Biopython code that builds the backbone (N, CA, C, O; Angstrom):
import numpy as np
from Bio.PDB.StructureBuilder import StructureBuilder

atoms = [
    (1, "MET", "N", (290.390, 204.877, 181.999)),
    (1, "MET", "CA", (290.102, 206.202, 181.571)),
    (1, "MET", "C", (289.498, 206.817, 182.793)),
    (1, "MET", "O", (289.772, 207.954, 183.179)),
    (2, "ARG", "N", (288.481, 205.830, 183.508)),
    (2, "ARG", "CA", (287.496, 206.347, 184.142)),
    (2, "ARG", "C", (288.390, 206.439, 185.295)),
    (2, "ARG", "O", (288.205, 207.457, 185.962)),
    (3, "GLU", "N", (289.297, 205.665, 185.706)),
    (3, "GLU", "CA", (290.429, 206.124, 186.617)),
    (3, "GLU", "C", (291.104, 207.023, 186.959)),
    (3, "GLU", "O", (291.413, 207.265, 188.126)),
    (4, "ALA", "N", (291.472, 207.732, 185.852)),
    (4, "ALA", "CA", (292.134, 208.835, 185.123)),
    (4, "ALA", "C", (291.189, 210.071, 185.777)),
    (4, "ALA", "O", (291.813, 210.881, 186.463)),
    (5, "ARG", "N", (290.373, 210.192, 185.691)),
    (5, "ARG", "CA", (289.093, 211.292, 185.523)),
    (5, "ARG", "C", (288.983, 211.280, 186.801)),
    (5, "ARG", "O", (288.946, 212.418, 187.268)),
    (6, "LEU", "N", (288.886, 210.097, 187.882)),
    (6, "LEU", "CA", (288.565, 210.044, 189.189)),
    (6, "LEU", "C", (289.645, 211.117, 190.059)),
    (6, "LEU", "O", (289.534, 212.087, 190.809)),
    (7, "TRP", "N", (290.944, 210.141, 189.343)),
    (7, "TRP", "CA", (292.075, 210.938, 190.054)),
    (7, "TRP", "C", (292.287, 212.249, 189.660)),
    (7, "TRP", "O", (292.655, 212.953, 190.600)),
    (8, "ALA", "N", (292.207, 212.702, 188.821)),
    (8, "ALA", "CA", (291.841, 214.197, 188.269)),
    (8, "ALA", "C", (290.784, 214.947, 189.234)),
    (8, "ALA", "O", (291.015, 216.016, 189.798)),
    (9, "ALA", "N", (289.868, 214.382, 189.308)),
    (9, "ALA", "CA", (288.938, 214.956, 190.363)),
    (9, "ALA", "C", (289.281, 215.112, 191.720)),
    (9, "ALA", "O", (289.084, 216.203, 192.257)),
    (10, "VAL", "N", (289.689, 214.322, 192.249)),
    (10, "VAL", "CA", (290.539, 214.267, 193.192)),
    (10, "VAL", "C", (291.379, 215.282, 193.739)),
    (10, "VAL", "O", (291.249, 215.836, 194.831)),
    (11, "LEU", "N", (292.423, 215.506, 192.705)),
    (11, "LEU", "CA", (293.457, 216.323, 192.399)),
    (11, "LEU", "C", (292.795, 217.587, 192.739)),
    (11, "LEU", "O", (293.058, 218.158, 193.797)),
    (12, "VAL", "N", (291.942, 218.056, 191.888)),
    (12, "VAL", "CA", (291.247, 219.262, 191.564)),
    (12, "VAL", "C", (290.703, 219.617, 193.038)),
    (12, "VAL", "O", (291.041, 220.631, 193.648)),
    (13, "LEU", "N", (289.767, 218.590, 193.549)),
    (13, "LEU", "CA", (289.451, 219.320, 194.895)),
    (13, "LEU", "C", (290.605, 219.210, 195.827)),
    (13, "LEU", "O", (290.338, 219.755, 196.898)),
    (14, "ALA", "N", (291.792, 218.694, 195.786)),
    (14, "ALA", "CA", (292.969, 218.805, 196.817)),
    (14, "ALA", "C", (293.794, 220.049, 196.725)),
    (14, "ALA", "O", (294.606, 220.374, 197.591)),
    (15, "LEU", "N", (293.511, 220.838, 195.464)),
    (15, "LEU", "CA", (294.001, 221.789, 195.095)),
    (15, "LEU", "C", (292.966, 223.070, 195.831)),
    (15, "LEU", "O", (293.097, 223.701, 196.880)),
    (16, "VAL", "N", (291.959, 223.104, 194.801)),
    (16, "VAL", "CA", (290.900, 224.274, 195.333)),
    (16, "VAL", "C", (290.348, 224.673, 196.393)),
    (16, "VAL", "O", (289.999, 225.811, 196.709)),
    (17, "TYR", "N", (290.246, 223.328, 197.158)),
    (17, "TYR", "CA", (289.415, 223.647, 198.958)),
    (17, "TYR", "C", (290.661, 224.162, 199.413)),
    (17, "TYR", "O", (290.253, 225.226, 199.879)),
    (18, "PRO", "N", (291.778, 224.167, 199.595)),
    (18, "PRO", "CA", (292.705, 225.017, 200.477)),
    (18, "PRO", "C", (292.847, 226.274, 199.885)),
    (18, "PRO", "O", (293.060, 227.238, 200.620)),
    (19, "LEU", "N", (292.749, 226.448, 198.455)),
    (19, "LEU", "CA", (292.636, 227.728, 197.715)),
    (19, "LEU", "C", (291.470, 228.479, 198.103)),
    (19, "LEU", "O", (291.491, 229.702, 198.243)),
    (20, "ALA", "N", (290.646, 227.896, 198.244)),
    (20, "ALA", "CA", (289.331, 228.547, 198.797)),
    (20, "ALA", "C", (289.318, 229.066, 199.714)),
    (20, "ALA", "O", (289.081, 230.255, 199.925)),
    (21, "THR", "N", (289.692, 227.867, 200.738)),
    (21, "THR", "CA", (289.152, 228.314, 202.071)),
    (21, "THR", "C", (290.423, 229.481, 202.525)),
    (21, "THR", "O", (290.301, 229.915, 203.670)),
    (22, "LEU", "N", (291.292, 229.864, 201.936)),
    (22, "LEU", "CA", (292.589, 230.813, 202.207)),
    (22, "LEU", "C", (292.267, 232.215, 201.053)),
    (22, "LEU", "O", (293.110, 233.090, 200.853)),
    (23, "ALA", "N", (291.257, 232.198, 200.563)),
    (23, "ALA", "CA", (291.221, 233.094, 199.854)),
    (23, "ALA", "C", (291.178, 234.486, 200.302)),
    (23, "ALA", "O", (291.776, 235.459, 199.845)),
    (24, "GLY", "N", (290.241, 234.388, 201.423)),
    (24, "GLY", "CA", (290.022, 235.447, 202.558)),
    (24, "GLY", "C", (291.228, 235.548, 203.542)),
    (24, "GLY", "O", (291.100, 236.226, 204.562)),
    (25, "GLY", "N", (292.373, 234.910, 203.277)),
    (25, "GLY", "CA", (293.617, 235.243, 204.411)),
    (25, "GLY", "C", (293.719, 233.999, 205.285)),
    (25, "GLY", "O", (292.894, 233.107, 205.482)),
    (26, "ALA", "N", (294.906, 234.170, 205.737)),
    (26, "ALA", "CA", (294.948, 233.113, 206.480)),
    (26, "ALA", "C", (293.896, 232.927, 207.705)),
    (26, "ALA", "O", (293.035, 233.786, 207.893)),
    (27, "PRO", "N", (293.979, 231.968, 208.394)),
    (27, "PRO", "CA", (293.154, 232.018, 209.758)),
    (27, "PRO", "C", (293.367, 232.702, 210.916)),
    (27, "PRO", "O", (294.466, 232.644, 211.468)),
    (28, "ARG", "N", (292.304, 233.459, 211.442)),
    (28, "ARG", "CA", (292.889, 234.458, 212.785)),
    (28, "ARG", "C", (292.305, 233.594, 213.601)),
    (28, "ARG", "O", (291.337, 232.848, 213.452)),
    (29, "PHE", "N", (293.166, 233.837, 214.656)),
    (29, "PHE", "CA", (293.090, 233.202, 215.991)),
    (29, "PHE", "C", (292.506, 234.441, 216.780)),
    (29, "PHE", "O", (292.668, 235.596, 216.387)),
    (30, "PRO", "N", (291.945, 234.169, 217.705)),
    (30, "PRO", "CA", (291.414, 235.276, 218.296)),
    (30, "PRO", "C", (292.600, 236.092, 219.248)),
    (30, "PRO", "O", (293.412, 235.329, 219.772)),
    (31, "SER", "N", (292.754, 237.324, 219.482)),
    (31, "SER", "CA", (293.625, 237.550, 220.694)),
    (31, "SER", "C", (292.910, 237.627, 222.052)),
    (31, "SER", "O", (291.719, 237.339, 222.168)),
    (32, "ARG", "N", (293.574, 237.968, 222.928)),
    (32, "ARG", "CA", (292.968, 237.876, 224.539)),
    (32, "ARG", "C", (292.310, 239.248, 224.441)),
    (32, "ARG", "O", (291.376, 239.230, 225.243)),
    (33, "ASP", "N", (292.365, 240.357, 223.864)),
    (33, "ASP", "CA", (291.188, 241.075, 223.646)),
    (33, "ASP", "C", (290.142, 241.356, 223.193)),
    (33, "ASP", "O", (289.335, 242.254, 223.435)),
    (34, "ASP", "N", (290.189, 240.122, 222.154)),
    (34, "ASP", "CA", (288.970, 239.299, 221.605)),
    (34, "ASP", "C", (288.044, 238.809, 222.220)),
    (34, "ASP", "O", (286.894, 238.572, 221.850)),
    (35, "CYS", "N", (288.673, 238.606, 223.434)),
    (35, "CYS", "CA", (287.891, 237.289, 224.424)),
    (35, "CYS", "C", (287.339, 238.202, 225.683)),
    (35, "CYS", "O", (286.862, 237.620, 226.657)),
    (36, "VAL", "N", (287.416, 239.741, 225.647)),
    (36, "VAL", "CA", (286.597, 240.378, 226.489)),
    (36, "VAL", "C", (285.517, 241.400, 225.429)),
    (36, "VAL", "O", (285.742, 241.928, 224.340)),
    (37, "ARG", "N", (284.844, 241.391, 225.912)),
    (37, "ARG", "CA", (283.234, 242.207, 225.450)),
    (37, "ARG", "C", (282.782, 243.002, 226.533)),
    (37, "ARG", "O", (282.120, 242.450, 227.411)),
    (38, "PRO", "N", (282.998, 244.032, 226.598)),
    (38, "PRO", "CA", (282.335, 245.043, 227.412)),
    (38, "PRO", "C", (280.863, 244.922, 227.286)),
    (38, "PRO", "O", (280.378, 244.746, 226.169)),
    (39, "ALA", "N", (279.937, 245.021, 228.583)),
    (39, "ALA", "CA", (278.948, 245.356, 228.627)),
    (39, "ALA", "C", (278.460, 246.664, 227.942)),
    (39, "ALA", "O", (278.873, 247.797, 228.188)),
    (40, "THR", "N", (277.347, 246.248, 226.885)),
    (40, "THR", "CA", (277.005, 247.664, 226.503)),
    (40, "THR", "C", (275.162, 247.468, 226.812)),
    (40, "THR", "O", (274.611, 248.569, 226.807)),
    (41, "ALA", "N", (274.417, 246.560, 227.005)),
    (41, "ALA", "CA", (273.056, 246.173, 227.261)),
    (41, "ALA", "C", (272.846, 245.203, 228.257)),
    (41, "ALA", "O", (273.518, 244.250, 228.652)),
    (42, "ASP", "N", (271.430, 245.811, 228.662)),
    (42, "ASP", "CA", (271.300, 244.709, 229.711)),
    (42, "ASP", "C", (270.926, 243.237, 229.398)),
    (42, "ASP", "O", (270.592, 243.004, 228.236)),
    (43, "GLY", "N", (270.938, 242.298, 230.215)),
    (43, "GLY", "CA", (270.946, 240.984, 229.916)),
    (43, "GLY", "C", (272.324, 239.841, 230.457)),
    (43, "GLY", "O", (273.348, 239.857, 229.774)),
    (44, "ASP", "N", (272.289, 239.381, 231.057)),
    (44, "ASP", "CA", (273.622, 238.412, 231.183)),
    (44, "ASP", "C", (274.787, 238.987, 231.056)),
    (44, "ASP", "O", (275.600, 238.775, 230.157)),
    (45, "ILE", "N", (274.917, 239.911, 232.177)),
    (45, "ILE", "CA", (276.173, 240.644, 232.402)),
    (45, "ILE", "C", (277.274, 239.706, 233.332)),
    (45, "ILE", "O", (276.730, 238.992, 234.174)),
    (46, "ASP", "N", (278.387, 239.659, 233.275)),
    (46, "ASP", "CA", (279.231, 239.373, 234.429)),
    (46, "ASP", "C", (280.111, 240.554, 235.042)),
    (46, "ASP", "O", (280.414, 241.593, 234.455)),
    (47, "ALA", "N", (280.369, 240.282, 236.001)),
    (47, "ALA", "CA", (281.132, 241.174, 236.568)),
    (47, "ALA", "C", (282.640, 240.472, 237.025)),
    (47, "ALA", "O", (282.735, 239.738, 238.009)),
    (48, "VAL", "N", (283.902, 240.858, 236.058)),
    (48, "VAL", "CA", (284.699, 240.204, 235.845)),
    (48, "VAL", "C", (285.879, 240.902, 237.127)),
    (48, "VAL", "O", (286.207, 242.085, 237.219)),
    (49, "PHE", "N", (286.229, 240.027, 237.796)),
    (49, "PHE", "CA", (287.475, 240.331, 238.818)),
    (49, "PHE", "C", (288.666, 240.648, 238.032)),
    (49, "PHE", "O", (289.289, 241.693, 238.221)),
    (50, "GLY", "N", (289.139, 239.428, 236.803)),
    (50, "GLY", "CA", (290.398, 239.761, 236.716)),
    (50, "GLY", "C", (291.054, 238.660, 235.465)),
    (50, "GLY", "O", (290.684, 237.490, 235.571)),
    (51, "TYR", "N", (291.561, 238.841, 234.846)),
    (51, "TYR", "CA", (291.973, 237.734, 234.079)),
    (51, "TYR", "C", (293.733, 237.537, 234.515)),
    (51, "TYR", "O", (294.674, 238.325, 234.609)),
    (52, "PHE", "N", (293.596, 236.305, 234.677)),
    (52, "PHE", "CA", (295.126, 235.553, 235.135)),
    (52, "PHE", "C", (296.007, 234.606, 233.911)),
    (52, "PHE", "O", (295.447, 233.921, 233.054)),
    (53, "VAL", "N", (297.121, 234.721, 234.030)),
    (53, "VAL", "CA", (297.897, 233.431, 233.079)),
    (53, "VAL", "C", (297.937, 232.245, 234.401)),
    (53, "VAL", "O", (298.265, 231.153, 233.937)),
    (54, "SER", "N", (297.776, 232.207, 235.375)),
    (54, "SER", "CA", (297.791, 230.719, 236.194)),
    (54, "SER", "C", (296.506, 230.682, 236.549)),
    (54, "SER", "O", (295.737, 231.618, 236.333)),
    (55, "GLU", "N", (296.144, 229.496, 237.175)),
    (55, "GLU", "CA", (295.132, 228.888, 237.990)),
    (55, "GLU", "C", (295.438, 229.500, 239.212)),
    (55, "GLU", "O", (294.596, 230.017, 239.946)),
    (56, "THR", "N", (296.716, 229.437, 239.445)),
    (56, "THR", "CA", (297.183, 229.978, 241.090)),
    (56, "THR", "C", (296.710, 231.273, 241.493)),
    (56, "THR", "O", (296.067, 231.572, 242.499)),
    (57, "GLU", "N", (297.222, 232.158, 240.342)),
    (57, "GLU", "CA", (296.752, 233.704, 240.564)),
    (57, "GLU", "C", (295.331, 233.868, 240.713)),
    (57, "GLU", "O", (294.928, 234.369, 241.763)),
    (58, "GLY", "N", (294.543, 233.537, 239.863)),
    (58, "GLY", "CA", (293.349, 232.987, 239.421)),
    (58, "GLY", "C", (292.651, 232.499, 241.019)),
    (58, "GLY", "O", (291.783, 233.216, 241.515)),
    (59, "ARG", "N", (292.941, 231.720, 241.462)),
    (59, "ARG", "CA", (292.488, 231.115, 242.622)),
    (59, "ARG", "C", (292.735, 232.358, 243.710)),
    (59, "ARG", "O", (291.829, 232.752, 244.446)),
    (60, "GLU", "N", (293.676, 232.752, 243.713)),
    (60, "GLU", "CA", (293.794, 233.860, 244.942)),
    (60, "GLU", "C", (292.889, 235.199, 245.007)),
    (60, "GLU", "O", (292.509, 235.714, 246.058)),
    (61, "MET", "N", (292.605, 235.684, 243.683)),
    (61, "MET", "CA", (291.610, 236.265, 243.605)),
    (61, "MET", "C", (290.240, 235.988, 244.190)),
    (61, "MET", "O", (289.578, 236.638, 244.999)),
    (62, "LEU", "N", (289.937, 234.580, 243.414)),
    (62, "LEU", "CA", (288.662, 234.141, 243.760)),
    (62, "LEU", "C", (288.616, 233.940, 245.261)),
    (62, "LEU", "O", (287.531, 234.114, 245.816)),
    (63, "ASP", "N", (289.428, 233.673, 245.815)),
    (63, "ASP", "CA", (289.697, 233.624, 247.631)),
    (63, "ASP", "C", (289.372, 234.735, 248.014)),
    (63, "ASP", "O", (288.456, 234.703, 248.835)),
    (64, "ARG", "N", (289.822, 235.927, 247.706)),
    (64, "ARG", "CA", (289.874, 237.174, 247.840)),
    (64, "ARG", "C", (288.359, 237.616, 248.038)),
    (64, "ARG", "O", (287.844, 238.070, 249.060)),
    (65, "ALA", "N", (287.836, 237.394, 246.927)),
    (65, "ALA", "CA", (286.520, 238.053, 246.411)),
    (65, "ALA", "C", (285.182, 237.273, 247.135)),
    (65, "ALA", "O", (284.019, 237.674, 247.111)),
    (66, "LEU", "N", (285.638, 236.198, 247.698)),
    (66, "LEU", "CA", (284.490, 235.102, 248.502)),
    (66, "LEU", "C", (284.855, 235.351, 250.008)),
    (66, "LEU", "O", (284.160, 234.967, 250.948)),
    (67, "ALA", "N", (286.236, 236.162, 250.135)),
    (67, "ALA", "CA", (286.443, 235.881, 251.789)),
    (67, "ALA", "C", (285.505, 237.749, 252.099)),
    (67, "ALA", "O", (284.988, 238.066, 253.170)),
    (68, "VAL", "N", (285.534, 238.331, 251.278)),
    (68, "VAL", "CA", (284.769, 239.475, 251.784)),
    (68, "VAL", "C", (283.294, 239.538, 251.462)),
    (68, "VAL", "O", (282.596, 240.466, 251.873)),
    (69, "GLY", "N", (282.750, 238.399, 250.614)),
    (69, "GLY", "CA", (281.461, 238.291, 250.924)),
    (69, "GLY", "C", (280.790, 238.393, 249.560)),
    (69, "GLY", "O", (279.565, 238.426, 249.442)),
    (70, "PHE", "N", (281.896, 238.455, 248.223)),
    (70, "PHE", "CA", (281.100, 238.309, 246.933)),
    (70, "PHE", "C", (280.971, 236.648, 246.701)),
    (70, "PHE", "O", (281.987, 235.954, 246.750)),
    (71, "GLN", "N", (280.069, 236.248, 246.527)),
    (71, "GLN", "CA", (279.374, 234.710, 246.949)),
    (71, "GLN", "C", (278.794, 234.771, 245.047)),
    (71, "GLN", "O", (278.533, 235.745, 244.341)),
    (72, "GLY", "N", (278.777, 233.550, 244.797)),
    (72, "GLY", "CA", (278.907, 233.122, 243.615)),
    (72, "GLY", "C", (280.015, 233.301, 242.351)),
    (72, "GLY", "O", (279.930, 232.745, 241.256)),
    (73, "THR", "N", (280.976, 234.141, 242.753)),
    (73, "THR", "CA", (282.177, 234.362, 241.884)),
    (73, "THR", "C", (282.973, 232.858, 241.610)),
    (73, "THR", "O", (283.057, 231.995, 242.484)),
    (74, "GLU", "N", (283.637, 232.691, 239.993)),
    (74, "GLU", "CA", (283.760, 231.328, 239.643)),
    (74, "GLU", "C", (285.037, 231.978, 239.145)),
    (74, "GLU", "O", (285.179, 233.187, 238.964)),
    (75, "LEU", "N", (285.971, 231.015, 238.940)),
    (75, "LEU", "CA", (286.986, 230.707, 238.273)),
    (75, "LEU", "C", (287.024, 229.871, 237.114)),
    (75, "LEU", "O", (286.782, 228.670, 237.236)),
    (76, "THR", "N", (287.254, 230.286, 236.192)),
    (76, "THR", "CA", (286.961, 229.319, 234.657)),
    (76, "THR", "C", (287.466, 229.889, 233.782)),
    (76, "THR", "O", (287.288, 231.100, 233.649)),
    (77, "TRP", "N", (288.433, 228.991, 232.729)),
    (77, "TRP", "CA", (289.274, 229.311, 231.989)),
    (77, "TRP", "C", (288.576, 229.836, 230.616)),
    (77, "TRP", "O", (287.612, 229.186, 230.213)),
    (78, "ASN", "N", (288.938, 230.796, 229.988)),
    (78, "ASN", "CA", (288.291, 231.588, 228.764)),
    (78, "ASN", "C", (288.583, 230.827, 227.772)),
    (78, "ASN", "O", (289.365, 229.883, 227.896)),
    (79, "GLY", "N", (287.947, 231.158, 226.566)),
    (79, "GLY", "CA", (288.662, 230.347, 225.481)),
    (79, "GLY", "C", (289.884, 231.627, 224.389)),
    (79, "GLY", "O", (289.802, 231.929, 223.198)),
    (80, "CYS", "N", (290.784, 232.030, 225.342)),
    (80, "CYS", "CA", (291.878, 232.817, 225.005)),
    (80, "CYS", "C", (292.831, 232.210, 225.542)),
    (80, "CYS", "O", (293.887, 232.484, 224.973)),
    (81, "GLY", "N", (292.959, 231.429, 226.473)),
    (81, "GLY", "CA", (294.018, 230.519, 227.300)),
    (81, "GLY", "C", (294.289, 231.656, 228.562)),
    (81, "GLY", "O", (295.435, 231.976, 228.879)),
    (82, "ARG", "N", (292.983, 232.258, 229.283)),
    (82, "ARG", "CA", (293.356, 232.788, 230.716)),
    (82, "ARG", "C", (292.276, 232.582, 231.497)),
    (82, "ARG", "O", (291.084, 232.537, 231.192)),
    (83, "VAL", "N", (292.988, 232.423, 232.862)),
    (83, "VAL", "CA", (291.924, 232.391, 233.775)),
    (83, "VAL", "C", (290.916, 233.555, 234.130)),
    (83, "VAL", "O", (291.445, 234.664, 234.207)),
    (84, "ARG", "N", (289.639, 233.499, 234.344)),
    (84, "ARG", "CA", (288.766, 234.336, 234.274)),
    (84, "ARG", "C", (287.962, 234.233, 235.697)),
    (84, "ARG", "O", (287.433, 233.158, 235.978)),
    (85, "VAL", "N", (287.860, 235.394, 236.639)),
    (85, "VAL", "CA", (287.059, 235.450, 237.663)),
    (85, "VAL", "C", (286.178, 236.583, 237.625)),
    (85, "VAL", "O", (286.407, 237.787, 237.504)),
    (86, "ALA", "N", (285.037, 235.874, 237.766)),
    (86, "ALA", "CA", (283.801, 236.681, 237.735)),
    (86, "ALA", "C", (282.462, 235.894, 238.623)),
    (86, "ALA", "O", (282.330, 234.747, 239.050)),
    (87, "VAL", "N", (281.698, 236.944, 238.652)),
    (87, "VAL", "CA", (280.453, 236.678, 239.029)),
    (87, "VAL", "C", (279.675, 236.777, 237.687)),
    (87, "VAL", "O", (280.049, 237.538, 236.794)),
    (88, "GLY", "N", (278.558, 235.965, 237.574)),
    (88, "GLY", "CA", (277.918, 235.676, 236.414)),
    (88, "GLY", "C", (276.422, 236.174, 236.708)),
    (88, "GLY", "O", (276.013, 236.316, 237.860)),
    (89, "GLY", "N", (275.575, 236.449, 235.483)),
    (89, "GLY", "CA", (274.118, 236.606, 235.511)),
    (89, "GLY", "C", (273.647, 237.695, 236.699)),
    (89, "GLY", "O", (272.825, 237.611, 237.611)),
    (90, "ILE", "N", (274.717, 238.944, 236.177)),
    (90, "ILE", "CA", (273.509, 240.017, 236.589)),
    (90, "ILE", "C", (273.167, 240.772, 235.577)),
    (90, "ILE", "O", (273.756, 241.272, 234.619)),
    (91, "PRO", "N", (271.486, 240.746, 236.212)),
    (91, "PRO", "CA", (270.723, 241.290, 234.962)),
    (91, "PRO", "C", (270.565, 242.627, 233.880)),
    (91, "PRO", "O", (270.269, 242.633, 232.685)),
    (92, "THR", "N", (270.830, 243.542, 234.646)),
    (92, "THR", "CA", (270.776, 244.618, 234.073)),
    (92, "THR", "C", (272.331, 245.481, 234.365)),
    (92, "THR", "O", (273.243, 245.139, 235.117)),
    (93, "LEU", "N", (272.238, 246.668, 233.500)),
    (93, "LEU", "CA", (273.821, 247.571, 233.476)),
    (93, "LEU", "C", (273.723, 248.154, 234.612)),
    (93, "LEU", "O", (274.701, 248.338, 235.336)),
    (94, "GLU", "N", (272.507, 248.525, 234.915)),
    (94, "GLU", "CA", (272.090, 249.487, 236.914)),
    (94, "GLU", "C", (272.296, 248.641, 237.644)),
    (94, "GLU", "O", (272.513, 249.140, 238.748)),
    (95, "VAL", "N", (272.391, 247.007, 237.684)),
    (95, "VAL", "CA", (272.687, 246.390, 239.226)),
    (95, "VAL", "C", (274.057, 246.339, 239.083)),
    (95, "VAL", "O", (274.817, 246.542, 240.030)),
    (96, "GLY", "N", (274.648, 245.927, 237.287)),
    (96, "GLY", "CA", (276.246, 245.925, 237.101)),
    (96, "GLY", "C", (277.117, 246.934, 237.908)),
    (96, "GLY", "O", (278.100, 246.714, 238.615)),
    (97, "HIS", "N", (276.248, 248.533, 237.496)),
    (97, "HIS", "CA", (277.236, 249.623, 238.128)),
    (97, "HIS", "C", (277.272, 249.321, 239.760)),
    (97, "HIS", "O", (278.230, 249.501, 240.512)),
    (98, "GLU", "N", (275.947, 248.805, 240.095)),
    (98, "GLU", "CA", (276.021, 248.969, 241.844)),
    (98, "GLU", "C", (276.792, 247.854, 241.994)),
    (98, "GLU", "O", (277.711, 248.191, 242.741)),
    (99, "PHE", "N", (276.916, 246.708, 241.689)),
    (99, "PHE", "CA", (278.131, 246.025, 242.001)),
    (99, "PHE", "C", (279.604, 246.274, 241.954)),
    (99, "PHE", "O", (280.551, 246.007, 242.694)),
    (100, "VAL", "N", (279.403, 247.042, 240.516)),
    (100, "VAL", "CA", (281.188, 247.643, 240.644)),
    (100, "VAL", "C", (281.110, 248.576, 241.890)),
    (100, "VAL", "O", (281.689, 247.947, 242.776)),
    (101, "GLU", "N", (280.718, 249.661, 242.353)),
    (101, "GLU", "CA", (280.704, 250.107, 243.212)),
    (101, "GLU", "C", (280.510, 249.605, 244.258)),
    (101, "GLU", "O", (281.158, 250.419, 244.915)),
    (102, "GLN", "N", (280.240, 249.096, 244.794)),
    (102, "GLN", "CA", (280.400, 247.657, 246.070)),
    (102, "GLN", "C", (281.626, 247.082, 245.936)),
    (102, "GLN", "O", (282.301, 247.161, 246.963)),
    (103, "ALA", "N", (282.212, 246.458, 244.895)),
    (103, "ALA", "CA", (283.207, 245.887, 244.577)),
    (103, "ALA", "C", (284.640, 247.292, 245.061)),
    (103, "ALA", "O", (285.509, 247.056, 245.901)),
    (104, "ARG", "N", (284.556, 248.306, 244.485)),
    (104, "ARG", "CA", (285.593, 249.453, 244.458)),
    (104, "ARG", "C", (285.584, 249.487, 246.294)),
    (104, "ARG", "O", (286.626, 249.275, 246.914)),
    (105, "SER", "N", (284.263, 249.783, 246.999)),
    (105, "SER", "CA", (284.710, 250.130, 248.260)),
    (105, "SER", "C", (285.340, 248.917, 248.917)),
    (105, "SER", "O", (285.764, 249.066, 250.063)),
    (106, "ALA", "N", (285.466, 247.611, 248.267)),
    (106, "ALA", "CA", (286.367, 246.683, 248.766)),
    (106, "ALA", "C", (287.431, 246.093, 248.271)),
    (106, "ALA", "O", (287.979, 245.013, 248.493)),
    (107, "VAL", "N", (287.702, 247.258, 247.334)),
    (107, "VAL", "CA", (289.076, 247.841, 247.092)),
    (107, "VAL", "C", (289.200, 246.826, 245.727)),
    (107, "VAL", "O", (290.340, 246.464, 245.438)),
    (108, "PHE", "N", (288.261, 246.434, 245.022)),
    (108, "PHE", "CA", (288.495, 245.653, 243.735)),
    (108, "PHE", "C", (288.512, 246.211, 242.238)),
    (108, "PHE", "O", (287.562, 246.943, 241.960)),
    (109, "GLU", "N", (289.194, 246.038, 241.510)),
    (109, "GLU", "CA", (288.721, 247.035, 240.121)),
    (109, "GLU", "C", (288.195, 245.742, 239.445)),
    (109, "GLU", "O", (288.943, 244.823, 239.111)),
    (110, "VAL", "N", (286.701, 245.742, 239.249)),
    (110, "VAL", "CA", (285.636, 244.888, 238.822)),
    (110, "VAL", "C", (285.006, 245.879, 236.984)),
    (110, "VAL", "O", (284.713, 247.032, 236.665)),
    (111, "THR", "N", (285.086, 244.628, 236.347)),
    (111, "THR", "CA", (284.385, 245.626, 234.846)),
    (111, "THR", "C", (283.332, 244.631, 234.530)),
    (111, "THR", "O", (283.417, 243.415, 234.706)),
    (112, "LEU", "N", (282.115, 245.435, 233.939)),
    (112, "LEU", "CA", (281.388, 244.131, 233.570)),
    (112, "LEU", "C", (281.549, 244.070, 232.246)),
    (112, "LEU", "O", (281.939, 245.041, 231.598)),
    (113, "GLU", "N", (281.218, 242.744, 231.643)),
    (113, "GLU", "CA", (281.115, 242.618, 230.159)),
    (113, "GLU", "C", (280.143, 241.725, 229.831)),
    (113, "GLU", "O", (279.711, 240.958, 230.692)),
    (114, "GLN", "N", (279.729, 241.708, 228.697)),
    (114, "GLN", "CA", (278.824, 240.745, 228.193)),
    (114, "GLN", "C", (278.797, 239.203, 228.286)),
    (114, "GLN", "O", (279.639, 238.515, 227.710)),
    (115, "ALA", "N", (277.656, 238.610, 229.141)),
    (115, "ALA", "CA", (278.629, 236.858, 228.885)),
    (115, "ALA", "C", (278.244, 236.370, 227.617)),
    (115, "ALA", "O", (277.520, 236.974, 226.825)),
    (116, "GLY", "N", (278.730, 235.309, 227.458)),
    (116, "GLY", "CA", (278.693, 234.328, 226.164)),
    (116, "GLY", "C", (280.040, 234.390, 225.550)),
    (116, "GLY", "O", (280.288, 233.732, 224.540)),
]
sb = StructureBuilder()
sb.init_structure("model")
sb.init_model(0)
sb.init_chain("A")
sb.init_seg("    ")
for serial, (resi, resn, name, xyz) in enumerate(atoms, 1):
    if name == "N":
        sb.init_residue(resn, " ", resi, " ")
    sb.init_atom(name, np.array(xyz, "f"), 0.0, 1.0, " ", f" {name:<3s}", serial, name[0])
structure = sb.get_structure()
């Protein structure tokens, strides 16, 4: 009898847990746009040179940025499966906008994003 109750408890948990987990809908994975957070406040801002589907494409942008003097530019994979080329550690939006203007004069389309 005791064994039957244990199996009943296991069966209930095996059915209830998935139903409770999925009650809010199916799991949602982030889209590529979900990984882009435009900078709206001072503090820990990244200047992003672009997103790329391959490391080879990203490396080309990285090399171009470094060649014209944008030191500190790095290539990283983001959580949405793309390669991101960016300079981090920009303290304020004002400094970020100055960086964007500098980049535009060197023919780069840079955007500002909140880091993290």
